[in-house]
C-alpha angles and dihedrals in degrees: 000000000000090000091054092051092049091050092051094049116104116251117265116269093231114103095011099077107141129203108294091219090062090058091057097039095096090050092049091048091051090052093049093050091046090051096050096042101037115016104035096052091049091052090048092049092049091052091050092050092049092050091048093051091048091055095052115105147156114326098021118130114230141177117216124222085253091059100255113148111212148144123243112242098170133016126198132173096277106010145044128216105217133187120214112180094322096321115113119208133179110218136176116255089240090062092073116099110227097198096048094042094049091052089049095051098045113108115249111267116237117241117241116242 
């Protein structure tokens, strides 16, 4: 019985110490994958949205994140004054939806014959 217990016991840690970097390699790889598939695309998207909002100006048509279709009649550093069918609203620049507004402002594509 004692021999069976000794055979099942794990080997002593002395003399079998591996490279400590190898112990953390899976954790490092998980972080790298997480960064390139989750964090980096979000940073890139935020930069694109910021650049888009900075280029908007008077006369541009926009759609807000709330779904309001309007035309910019005044632009300041942090806000827009928009007109939607005679109703004027002052909104924050961050309230403009980039995806919806870009689709609205793209010229109509000609159909191929």
